[in-house]
C-alpha positions as CSV (number, residue, x, y, z in Angstrom):
1,X,-9.2,-44.5,-135.6
2,X,-12.2,-42.2,-135.2
3,X,-14.0,-40.7,-132.2
4,X,-17.6,-41.6,-132.7
5,X,-19.2,-39.9,-129.6
6,X,-18.3,-38.1,-126.4
7,X,-20.5,-38.1,-123.3
8,X,-20.2,-35.8,-120.4
9,X,-21.7,-35.8,-116.9
10,X,-21.3,-34.9,-113.3
11,X,-20.9,-37.1,-110.2
12,X,-21.2,-35.9,-106.6
13,X,-18.2,-36.5,-104.3
14,X,-19.5,-34.5,-101.4
15,X,-18.9,-35.1,-97.7
16,X,-19.1,-33.3,-94.3
17,X,-15.3,-32.9,-94.0
18,X,-13.5,-29.5,-94.3
19,X,-10.0,-28.3,-94.5
20,X,-8.6,-24.9,-93.5
21,X,-10.2,-23.2,-96.5
22,X,-13.3,-25.0,-97.8
23,X,-15.8,-27.7,-96.9
24,X,-16.8,-30.5,-99.3
25,X,-20.6,-30.4,-98.7
26,X,-21.3,-29.5,-102.4
27,X,-18.2,-30.9,-104.1
28,X,-18.7,-32.6,-107.4
29,X,-16.6,-33.5,-110.5
30,X,-17.0,-33.9,-114.3
31,X,-16.8,-37.2,-115.9
32,X,-16.4,-38.0,-119.7
33,X,-16.5,-41.0,-121.9
34,X,-14.9,-40.9,-125.4
35,X,-16.2,-43.7,-127.6
36,X,-14.0,-44.9,-130.6
37,X,-14.7,-47.0,-133.6
38,X,-12.0,-49.5,-132.5
39,X,-13.9,-52.7,-131.6
40,X,-12.5,-55.3,-129.3
41,X,-14.4,-58.3,-127.9
42,X,-17.4,-57.1,-129.8
43,X,-17.5,-53.6,-128.1
44,X,-16.1,-50.2,-129.0
45,X,-13.2,-49.1,-126.9
46,X,-14.1,-46.2,-124.6
47,X,-11.7,-43.8,-122.8
48,X,-12.8,-42.4,-119.4
49,X,-11.7,-39.2,-117.6
50,X,-12.7,-37.2,-114.5
51,X,-11.3,-34.2,-112.5
52,X,-9.6,-34.5,-109.1
53,X,-11.2,-33.4,-105.9
54,X,-11.0,-29.8,-104.8
55,X,-12.2,-28.3,-108.0
56,X,-15.9,-28.4,-109.1
57,X,-17.2,-29.8,-112.3
58,X,-16.5,-27.9,-115.5
59,X,-19.4,-29.0,-117.6
60,X,-20.2,-25.6,-119.1
61,X,-16.7,-25.2,-120.5
62,X,-16.7,-28.8,-121.7
63,X,-20.0,-28.5,-123.5
64,X,-19.5,-25.0,-125.0
65,X,-15.9,-25.1,-126.1
66,X,-13.7,-28.1,-125.4
67,X,-15.9,-31.0,-126.6
68,X,-17.3,-29.3,-129.7
69,X,-13.8,-28.6,-131.0
70,X,-12.8,-32.2,-130.4
71,X,-15.8,-33.6,-132.3
72,X,-15.5,-31.1,-135.1
73,X,-11.8,-31.9,-135.8
74,X,-10.8,-33.8,-138.9
75,X,-10.1,-37.4,-137.6
76,X,-6.6,-37.4,-139.1
77,X,-5.7,-34.3,-137.1
78,X,-5.9,-36.4,-133.9
79,X,-3.5,-39.1,-135.1
80,X,0.3,-39.3,-135.1
81,X,2.5,-40.3,-138.0
82,X,1.8,-44.0,-137.3
83,X,-2.0,-43.4,-137.4
84,X,-2.4,-43.8,-133.6
85,X,-4.4,-41.6,-131.4
86,X,-2.1,-38.7,-130.2
87,X,-3.4,-36.9,-127.1
88,X,-1.0,-34.1,-127.7
89,X,-2.5,-33.3,-131.1
90,X,-6.0,-33.6,-129.6
91,X,-4.8,-31.1,-126.9
92,X,-3.9,-28.6,-129.5
93,X,-7.4,-29.0,-131.0
94,X,-9.1,-28.5,-127.7
95,X,-7.0,-25.3,-126.9
96,X,-7.6,-23.8,-130.3
97,X,-8.6,-20.1,-130.1
98,X,-7.9,-19.9,-126.4
99,X,-5.9,-17.0,-125.1
100,X,-2.9,-17.6,-122.8
101,X,-3.3,-17.2,-119.1
102,X,-6.5,-17.3,-117.1
103,X,-6.1,-21.0,-116.5
104,X,-8.7,-21.5,-113.7
105,X,-11.4,-24.0,-114.5
106,X,-10.4,-24.2,-118.2
107,X,-7.4,-26.3,-117.2
108,X,-9.8,-28.7,-115.3
109,X,-12.0,-29.2,-118.4
110,X,-9.1,-29.9,-120.7
111,X,-7.6,-32.2,-118.1
112,X,-10.7,-34.3,-117.9
113,X,-10.7,-34.9,-121.6
114,X,-6.9,-35.4,-121.8
115,X,-7.3,-38.2,-119.2
116,X,-9.9,-40.0,-121.3
117,X,-7.8,-39.6,-124.4
118,X,-4.8,-41.2,-122.7
119,X,-7.0,-44.0,-121.3
120,X,-8.3,-44.6,-124.8
121,X,-4.8,-44.5,-126.5
122,X,-3.4,-47.1,-124.1
123,X,-6.5,-49.3,-124.5
124,X,-6.0,-49.2,-128.3
125,X,-2.4,-50.3,-127.8
126,X,-3.7,-53.0,-125.3
127,X,-1.3,-51.8,-122.6
128,X,-1.7,-50.4,-119.1
129,X,-1.1,-46.7,-119.2
130,X,2.1,-46.8,-117.2
131,X,3.7,-49.1,-119.7
132,X,2.4,-47.2,-122.7
133,X,3.6,-43.9,-121.2
134,X,7.0,-45.2,-120.1
135,X,7.7,-46.6,-123.6
136,X,6.8,-43.2,-125.2
137,X,7.9,-40.6,-122.7
138,X,10.0,-42.4,-120.1
139,X,13.0,-44.8,-120.2
140,X,10.9,-47.9,-121.0
141,X,11.5,-49.3,-117.5
142,X,8.7,-48.0,-115.2
143,X,8.7,-48.5,-111.5
144,X,6.8,-51.6,-110.5
145,X,5.4,-50.0,-107.4
146,X,4.7,-46.4,-106.2
147,X,5.1,-44.7,-102.8
148,X,1.7,-43.5,-101.5
149,X,0.7,-41.7,-98.3
150,X,-2.7,-41.6,-96.7
151,X,-4.3,-38.1,-96.7
152,X,-6.9,-37.5,-94.1
153,X,-7.1,-35.7,-90.8
154,X,-9.8,-33.4,-91.9
155,X,-11.9,-31.3,-89.6
156,X,-15.5,-32.6,-89.2
157,X,-18.4,-31.9,-86.9
158,X,-17.9,-33.5,-83.5
159,X,-14.6,-35.0,-84.4
160,X,-12.5,-35.5,-81.3
161,X,-8.8,-36.1,-80.8
162,X,-9.6,-39.8,-80.2
163,X,-11.5,-39.9,-83.5
164,X,-8.5,-38.4,-85.2
165,X,-6.1,-41.0,-83.7
166,X,-8.5,-43.8,-84.7
167,X,-8.5,-42.5,-88.2
168,X,-4.7,-42.5,-88.4
169,X,-4.5,-46.0,-86.8
170,X,-6.9,-47.2,-89.6
171,X,-4.5,-45.9,-92.2
172,X,-1.6,-47.7,-90.6
173,X,-3.7,-50.9,-90.5
174,X,-4.3,-50.5,-94.2
175,X,-0.6,-50.6,-94.9
176,X,0.4,-46.9,-95.0
177,X,3.6,-45.8,-93.2
178,X,3.1,-42.1,-93.9
179,X,0.0,-40.1,-93.2
180,X,-1.2,-36.5,-93.7
181,X,-3.5,-34.3,-91.7
182,X,-5.1,-30.9,-92.1
183,X,-4.0,-27.9,-90.0
184,X,-5.0,-24.2,-90.1
185,X,-8.7,-24.7,-89.5
186,X,-8.3,-24.1,-85.8
187,X,-6.0,-21.9,-83.7
188,X,-2.3,-22.8,-83.2
189,X,-2.7,-24.3,-79.8
190,X,-5.5,-26.6,-80.9
191,X,-3.7,-27.7,-84.0
192,X,-0.6,-28.5,-82.0
193,X,-2.7,-30.7,-79.8
194,X,-4.0,-32.4,-82.9
195,X,-0.5,-32.9,-84.3
196,X,0.8,-34.3,-81.1
197,X,-2.1,-36.7,-80.8
198,X,-1.3,-38.1,-84.3
199,X,2.4,-38.3,-83.4
200,X,1.5,-40.4,-80.4
201,X,-0.1,-42.9,-82.9
202,X,3.1,-42.8,-85.0
203,X,5.4,-43.5,-82.0
204,X,6.6,-39.9,-82.0
205,X,8.1,-40.2,-85.5
206,X,7.4,-36.8,-87.2
207,X,9.1,-38.0,-90.4
208,X,5.9,-40.1,-91.0
209,X,3.5,-37.1,-90.7
210,X,2.8,-34.4,-93.2
211,X,0.6,-31.4,-92.5
212,X,-1.5,-29.4,-95.0
213,X,-2.7,-25.8,-94.7
214,X,-4.5,-25.7,-98.0
215,X,-3.2,-22.2,-98.7
216,X,-4.8,-20.5,-95.7
217,X,-2.0,-18.7,-93.9
218,X,-0.7,-15.1,-94.2
219,X,3.0,-14.7,-93.7
220,X,2.9,-14.0,-90.0
221,X,0.8,-17.1,-89.3
222,X,2.8,-19.2,-91.6
223,X,6.0,-18.3,-89.8
224,X,4.5,-18.8,-86.4
225,X,3.2,-22.3,-87.3
226,X,6.6,-23.1,-88.9
227,X,8.5,-22.2,-85.7
228,X,6.1,-24.4,-83.7
229,X,6.2,-27.5,-85.9
230,X,9.8,-27.5,-87.0
231,X,11.0,-29.4,-84.0
232,X,8.7,-32.3,-84.9
233,X,10.8,-33.0,-88.0
234,X,7.7,-33.5,-90.2
235,X,7.5,-35.2,-93.6
236,X,6.5,-31.9,-95.1
237,X,4.7,-28.6,-94.5
238,X,2.2,-28.2,-97.3
239,X,0.7,-25.3,-99.2
240,X,1.4,-22.8,-96.5
241,X,-0.1,-19.7,-98.2
242,X,-1.9,-18.7,-101.3
243,X,-0.5,-20.8,-104.2
244,X,0.4,-17.7,-106.3
245,X,2.1,-15.9,-103.5
246,X,5.6,-17.0,-104.5
247,X,7.3,-14.4,-102.2
248,X,5.5,-15.8,-99.2
249,X,6.6,-19.3,-100.1
250,X,10.2,-18.1,-100.6
251,X,10.2,-16.4,-97.2
252,X,8.9,-19.6,-95.5
253,X,11.7,-21.6,-97.3
254,X,14.2,-19.2,-95.8
255,X,13.0,-19.7,-92.2
256,X,11.7,-23.3,-92.2
257,X,14.4,-25.9,-92.5
258,X,12.1,-28.9,-93.2
259,X,10.5,-29.9,-96.5
260,X,7.8,-27.7,-98.1
261,X,5.3,-29.1,-100.5
262,X,3.1,-27.1,-102.9
263,X,1.7,-26.9,-106.4
264,X,-1.7,-28.7,-106.3
265,X,-3.4,-25.4,-107.2
266,X,-1.0,-24.4,-110.0
267,X,-2.6,-25.4,-113.3
268,X,-0.1,-24.7,-116.0
269,X,3.6,-24.9,-117.1
270,X,3.9,-21.1,-116.7
271,X,2.6,-21.0,-113.1
272,X,4.8,-23.9,-112.1
273,X,7.8,-22.3,-113.7
274,X,7.1,-19.1,-111.7
275,X,7.1,-21.2,-108.6
276,X,10.5,-22.6,-109.4
277,X,11.9,-19.2,-110.4
278,X,10.4,-17.1,-107.5
279,X,9.1,-19.4,-104.8
280,X,12.3,-20.3,-103.1
281,X,11.7,-24.0,-103.6
282,X,14.8,-26.2,-102.8
283,X,15.3,-29.2,-105.1
284,X,17.1,-31.1,-102.4
285,X,14.1,-31.4,-100.1
286,X,10.9,-29.7,-101.3
287,X,8.1,-31.3,-103.2
288,X,6.1,-30.3,-106.3
289,X,2.4,-31.4,-106.1
290,X,1.0,-30.4,-109.5
291,X,-2.0,-32.6,-110.3
292,X,-2.1,-33.7,-113.9
293,X,-5.9,-34.1,-113.9
294,X,-6.4,-30.5,-112.9
295,X,-3.6,-28.8,-114.9
296,X,-4.5,-29.3,-118.6
297,X,-3.8,-33.0,-118.3
298,X,-0.8,-35.2,-119.0
299,X,0.3,-33.3,-122.1
300,X,0.9,-30.2,-120.0
301,X,2.4,-32.3,-117.1
302,X,5.0,-33.7,-119.5
303,X,6.0,-30.1,-120.4
304,X,6.2,-29.3,-116.7
305,X,8.5,-32.3,-116.2
306,X,10.8,-31.1,-118.9
307,X,11.0,-27.6,-117.4
308,X,11.8,-29.0,-114.0
309,X,14.7,-31.1,-115.4
310,X,16.1,-27.9,-117.0
311,X,16.0,-26.3,-113.6
312,X,17.8,-29.1,-111.9
313,X,14.9,-30.9,-110.4
314,X,14.6,-34.7,-110.1
315,X,11.2,-36.3,-111.0
316,X,11.5,-37.9,-107.6
317,X,10.7,-34.6,-106.0
318,X,7.2,-34.6,-107.6
319,X,4.3,-36.2,-105.7
320,X,1.0,-35.3,-107.4
321,X,-2.1,-34.3,-105.6
322,X,-5.4,-36.1,-106.2
323,X,-5.1,-39.7,-105.0
324,X,-6.3,-41.3,-108.2
325,X,-5.3,-44.0,-110.7
326,X,-4.3,-41.6,-113.4
327,X,-1.5,-40.1,-111.3
328,X,-0.5,-43.5,-110.1
329,X,0.2,-44.6,-113.6
330,X,2.1,-41.4,-114.3
331,X,4.2,-41.7,-111.1
332,X,5.3,-45.2,-112.1
333,X,6.0,-44.3,-115.8
334,X,7.9,-41.1,-115.1
335,X,9.5,-42.3,-111.9
336,X,8.0,-39.6,-109.7
337,X,8.4,-39.6,-105.9
338,X,5.0,-41.0,-105.2
339,X,1.3,-40.3,-105.3
340,X,-1.3,-39.1,-102.8
341,X,-4.0,-41.5,-101.6
342,X,-7.4,-40.8,-100.0
343,X,-8.6,-44.0,-98.3
344,X,-12.4,-43.8,-98.2
345,X,-12.8,-40.2,-99.3
346,X,-14.1,-38.6,-102.5
347,X,-15.9,-41.7,-103.7
348,X,-16.6,-43.1,-106.2
349,X,-13.8,-41.3,-108.1
350,X,-11.0,-41.4,-105.5
351,X,-8.6,-44.3,-104.8
352,X,-7.1,-47.1,-106.9
353,X,-8.3,-50.4,-108.2
354,X,-10.4,-52.5,-105.8
355,X,-7.7,-55.2,-105.5
356,X,-4.8,-52.9,-104.9
357,X,-2.9,-53.7,-101.6
358,X,-0.9,-51.2,-99.8
359,X,2.3,-52.5,-98.2
360,X,4.7,-50.2,-96.4
361,X,3.2,-47.2,-98.2
362,X,3.7,-48.7,-101.6
363,X,1.2,-50.0,-104.2
364,X,1.6,-51.9,-107.5
365,X,0.0,-51.2,-110.8
366,X,-2.8,-53.1,-112.5
367,X,-2.2,-54.7,-115.9
368,X,-5.7,-53.7,-117.1
369,X,-5.3,-51.8,-120.5
370,X,-5.6,-48.1,-120.1
371,X,-5.9,-46.4,-116.6
372,X,-7.8,-49.4,-115.3
373,X,-11.1,-47.8,-114.2
374,X,-12.6,-51.2,-115.1
375,X,-10.9,-52.5,-111.9
376,X,-12.7,-50.0,-109.7
377,X,-16.2,-51.5,-109.9
378,X,-18.3,-48.8,-108.3
379,X,-16.8,-46.0,-110.4
380,X,-16.8,-48.1,-113.6
381,X,-20.6,-48.5,-113.2
382,X,-21.0,-44.7,-113.0
383,X,-18.8,-44.2,-116.1
384,X,-20.6,-46.9,-118.1
385,X,-23.9,-45.2,-117.5
386,X,-22.6,-42.2,-119.6
387,X,-22.7,-44.2,-122.8
388,X,-24.5,-47.6,-122.3
C-alpha cells in the first residue's frame, strides 16, 4: 500500500451564531484527501479528514510540516507487520522533529490527517470504522447505537425566548431527548430566563438540559451561576472556566454537586492527564469531552483512554465534542458515553450520514466502509473536489 497523493483545502462553516466567547462569522476548517494505490471498483481508495468546529483551518501547518513529512516517508514506514496501513506509525512520521508542548493548532493539523488515515485504513479493510476499530482496539463487540444530544441554544441577533423554545422543540421533534444551550453570553438574570424557557419545553425536567459556558467565567461568576442553576438538576454544567485553569475547575467541583463537563479545548494526553490530576473531576458523575479530531487524532485519543482507565475512569464518562461521524464511530467502538450532535449547524462538515435517524437520543452506525462520508452527500461532493 502506498500513498500516491495528498490534497488539502479549506471549507467555510460560518454562521451568525455566537457563544459566550466567540462568534462564528469567519469560522472555517481544513479538509484533506489521502489517495492510495489500492484500487476498488476501478477507482483508488481515498481517505478523508477534517477538523471540528471551534478551531480554524490549519493549512499553513499542514502544507509546511505535516503533509511533506508524510509524503517523504518510506512507504514501508507507514505499514504494520501485516503490511497494512498503520495510522499510529504515520502519526510518528507526522510528529517527527516536533518539540513537546505547545499543542495549539498543531494538534488540529495532525488530527485532520489522522482522521483521513483511519478512514483509509478501514476502507482498505472494507469495514466501517467502528468495526475496524473495535476489532483492533476494543473488545470486538461495538455498541450498535450511540447516545447523542442536540447542541444549540446559541445567541444570535434578534433571537427571542420564543425562538429559543422553538429551536428546542425542533430538536425534540427530530428525536433528541437531551438538549444543550449556551449560557454566559448574557447576564445571570437573562440567562436564567433563557434556561427556564427551555425547561418549560422539557416539562421542567432539568436532567434533559445541559448548559455550556465555553470557558468564559472567572471563579466568582462560575460559583454564582453554579448556585443559581444547581436546583434545576441539569444534565451537566459545561466548560465553566478557562480549560487550563484546573484549580478553578476543582473549586467548582467542590461547590457544585451536579455533573461538570469539560475537555473539548484540551488537545493532548498531557493536558488531559493534568485535568484528571488537578481539576477535581469526579469519575462517578463528571464528563470528559476531548474531541479526537482536534487533539492529534485517534492515535492520541487511544492514549488518553488508556490513561483514564489507569486513573479509574470508565469510557462511559467520555462524550466527545464535535458532533461528527468520526467521533460517532469512536464512541461505538470504544463504548464511550455518547457523542455531541449539531442538527443543522456547521454545514457541510457537521452531522452524521444523511439517512441517520435519531430515536430517543440514540443513533445507529452506517455500514459504509471507513467513516462513511460517502453517505453525507453534500460534504462528500466537497471532499471529492479536492482530488477529482
